[in-house]
C-alpha positions in Angstrom: -27.1 -23.2 8.3 -30.6 -23.8 9.9 -30.2 -27.5 9.9 -26.6 -27.5 11.3 -25.6 -28.2 14.8 -24.4 -25.0 16.7 -21.5 -27.0 18.2 -20.2 -27.7 14.5 -20.7 -24.1 13.4 -18.8 -22.9 16.5 -15.9 -25.4 15.8 -15.5 -24.3 12.2 -15.7 -20.7 13.2 -12.9 -21.1 16.1 -10.1 -22.4 13.5 -11.0 -19.5 11.1 -9.1 -16.1 11.1 -11.1 -12.8 11.3 -10.4 -12.3 7.6 -11.6 -15.7 6.7 -14.8 -15.2 8.5 -15.1 -11.7 6.8 -14.8 -13.3 3.4 -17.4 -16.1 4.4 -19.9 -13.5 5.5 -19.3 -11.5 2.3 -20.7 -14.4 0.3 -24.2 -14.2 2.0 -26.4 -11.0 1.9 -27.8 -11.8 5.3 -24.5 -12.2 6.9 -22.8 -9.0 5.6 -23.7 -7.1 8.6 -21.1 -9.2 10.5 -18.3 -8.3 8.2 -15.3 -6.3 9.4 -15.5 -2.5 9.2 -13.4 -1.7 6.2 -11.3 0.8 8.3 -10.2 -2.0 10.5 -7.7 -3.0 7.7 -5.8 0.2 8.3 -5.2 -0.6 12.0 -2.2 -2.6 10.9 1.1 -0.6 11.0 2.2 -2.2 7.9 -0.9 -1.3 6.0 -0.6 2.3 7.0 3.1 2.2 5.9 2.0 0.7 2.6 -0.4 3.4 2.2 2.1 6.1 2.7 4.5 4.5 0.1 1.6 4.4 -2.4 0.6 7.8 -1.6 3.9 9.1 -2.9 2.7 8.2 -6.3 0.6 10.4 -8.5 -1.2 7.7 -10.5 -4.2 7.2 -8.3 -6.8 8.9 -5.9 -4.4 9.0 -2.9 -2.2 11.3 -4.9 0.2 14.1 -3.6 1.3 17.3 -5.2 4.2 17.3 -7.5 7.4 18.6 -5.9 9.2 22.0 -6.9 11.7 20.2 -8.8 9.1 18.4 -10.9 7.4 21.7 -11.7 10.7 23.0 -12.9 11.0 20.1 -15.2 7.7 20.9 -16.8 5.3 18.5 -14.8 5.0 15.6 -12.4 7.7 12.9 -12.4 6.8 9.6 -14.2 4.5 7.7 -11.8 6.0 4.8 -9.8 4.7 1.2 -10.3 5.0 -1.4 -7.5 5.7 -5.1 -7.1 4.4 -6.2 -3.7 5.6 -9.7 -2.5 4.1 -11.9 0.3 4.7 -15.5 1.1 1.0 -16.0 2.1 -1.9 -16.2 -0.4 -4.1 -15.0 2.4 -2.1 -12.0 2.9 -2.5 -11.1 -0.8 -6.2 -11.4 -0.4 -6.0 -9.0 2.4 -4.0 -6.6 0.2 -6.5 -7.0 -2.6 -9.2 -5.6 -0.3 -6.9 -2.7 0.8 -6.0 -1.8 -2.6 -9.6 -1.8 -3.6 -10.3 0.5 -0.7 -7.6 2.7 -2.0 -8.8 2.7 -5.5 -5.5 1.3 -6.8 -5.6 -1.0 -9.9 -3.8 -4.1 -9.6 -3.2 -7.6 -11.0 -2.4 -10.8 -8.9 -0.1 -13.7 -9.6 0.2 -16.8 -7.1 1.3 -20.4 -7.3 -2.2 -21.2 -8.4 -1.9 -19.1 -11.5 -1.6 -21.3 -14.5 1.5 -21.0 -16.8 -0.4 -19.8 -19.8 -2.1 -16.9 -17.6 1.2 -15.8 -16.1 2.5 -14.1 -19.2 -0.8 -12.5 -19.9 -0.6 -10.9 -16.6 3.0 -9.7 -17.1 2.0 -8.3 -20.6 -1.0 -6.7 -19.0 1.0 -4.9 -16.3 3.8 -4.0 -18.7 1.5 -2.4 -21.3 -1.1 -0.7 -19.2 0.3 2.0 -17.1 -3.1 2.5 -15.2 -2.3 -0.9 -13.3 -0.2 0.5 -10.5 0.5 -2.7 -8.5 1.4 -6.3 -9.1 0.8 -8.4 -6.2 2.7 -11.7 -6.2 3.6 -14.6 -3.9 7.2 -14.7 -3.2 7.9 -18.1 -4.4 5.7 -18.2 -7.5 6.7 -14.6 -8.7 10.3 -14.6 -7.7 11.5 -16.5 -10.6 11.6 -16.2 -14.4 9.5 -13.1 -14.6 10.6 -9.7 -16.2 8.8 -7.1 -14.5 11.1 -3.9 -15.1 8.0 -1.9 -15.9 8.1 -1.5 -12.0 10.5 0.6 -10.2 9.5 0.0 -6.6 9.7 -3.5 -4.8 7.9 -4.1 -1.5 8.7 -7.1 0.5 5.6 -7.2 2.8 6.8 -10.3 4.8 10.2 -11.8 4.8 11.3 -15.2 3.8 13.4 -17.2 6.0 15.8 -17.8 3.2 16.8 -14.2 2.2 17.9 -15.3 -1.2 14.1 -15.9 -2.1 13.6 -12.1 -1.3 16.6 -11.3 -3.5 15.1 -13.2 -6.4 12.0 -11.5 -5.9 13.7 -8.0 -6.0 15.5 -9.0 -9.2 12.2 -9.1 -11.0 12.6 -5.3 -11.4 16.4 -5.3 -11.6 16.5 -6.7 -15.1 18.8 -5.9 -18.0 17.6 -2.9 -19.8 16.1 -1.3 -16.8 16.8 2.5 -17.0 15.1 3.8 -13.6 16.4 3.6 -10.1 14.8 0.7 -8.4 13.7 1.1 -4.7 13.3 -1.8 -2.3 11.2 -1.5 0.9 11.0 -4.4 3.4 8.2 -4.0 5.8 9.3 -5.2 9.5 7.1 -4.9 12.5 9.2 -3.7 15.5 8.9 -6.1 18.6 7.8 -9.2 16.6 9.5 -12.3 15.4 10.1 -10.4 12.2 13.0 -8.8 13.9 14.5 -12.1 14.6 14.0 -13.3 11.0 15.7 -10.2 9.9 18.7 -10.7 12.0 19.0 -14.4 10.8 18.6 -13.3 7.3 21.2 -10.7 7.7 23.6 -13.1 9.2 23.1 -15.6 6.5 23.6 -13.0 3.7 26.9 -11.9 5.4 28.1 -15.5 5.6 27.2 -16.2 2.0 28.9 -12.8 0.7 32.0 -13.6 2.8 32.4 -17.0 1.2 31.6 -15.7 -2.2 34.2 -12.9 -1.7 36.9 -15.3 -0.7 36.3 -18.2 -2.8 38.7 -18.7 -5.8 37.3 -18.0 -9.2 38.1 -20.0 -12.4 40.0 -16.9 -13.8 42.1 -16.7 -10.7 42.8 -20.4 -10.1 43.1 -21.7 -13.8 46.8 -21.2 -13.9 47.5 -22.8 -10.6 48.2 -26.4 -9.9 46.2 -27.7 -6.8 48.4 -29.2 -4.2 47.9 -32.8 -3.1 46.9 -33.8 0.5 47.1 -37.1 1.8 43.9 -38.7 3.6 42.0 -35.9 1.9 43.1 -33.5 4.5 42.4 -30.1 3.1 43.5 -26.9 4.8 40.9 -24.5 6.2 40.2 -21.7 3.6 39.9 -18.1 4.4 36.1 -18.6 3.6 35.7 -21.3 6.2 37.4 -19.1 8.7 35.1 -16.1 8.0 32.0 -18.3 8.3 33.3 -19.8 11.7 34.0 -16.3 12.9 30.6 -14.8 12.0 28.9 -17.8 13.6 31.0 -17.5 16.7 30.1 -13.8 17.0 26.4 -14.5 16.6 26.5 -17.3 19.2 28.2 -14.8 21.7 25.5 -12.3 21.0 22.9 -15.0 21.7 24.5 -16.1 24.9 24.7 -12.4 26.2 21.1 -11.9 25.3 19.8 -15.1 27.1 22.0 -14.0 30.3 20.4 -10.5 30.2 16.9 -12.0 30.1 17.6 -14.4 32.9 19.3 -11.6 35.2 17.7 -8.4 34.2 19.9 -6.4 36.8 
């Protein structure tokens, strides 16, 4: 860096996040004094909540005592194992640091993980009970993996498409799963995540409404479809339901905008 222009260095640093700078400083012994204080990672409400969820487990150093019911059954309950999903690989890097600080053993799978290595990671997680956490990117880890060794799914940040999160949850909800599966979605109050949650909930309601009212092959196989001139098909109950939900959502949106414009 001694032969670099200070302006160039400042320009590079300005576009980097605090965590990226932290990782950069960690690579060089003489810069490590500029790294973030490790306790600063726990200033995040989500990280503190994650710590609380993990602390309910008895498989690592942040353990809690077994409940009376566990004692009556002759010992502690079977330790939980966790799938933690995030859309962002940088968030997964932060979680890796946090889990190391908590002395939690984990494996990681992202979109950059090659196909051959993915099954090895799944087998490693399945066969080694000491690995408590599997970190996955939502898109890469949400399809085609059988991870029913886990019984707790944590969605660290929501996808705009709620079906991607549902597919991620289904990694633990597999045929043959004998344990109850818990799902946690971490939402920061007062942030855009609340709006994403509302949009996702509305989308799921619309989709479920359409699915519930759409005819299935078993119910429609014995019926002859009527013929309509000029391709004029009647509105279905599903279409009406979708319009009703959208209208209700727009009315709520208008009321909210008006209340912001006129606080009184």
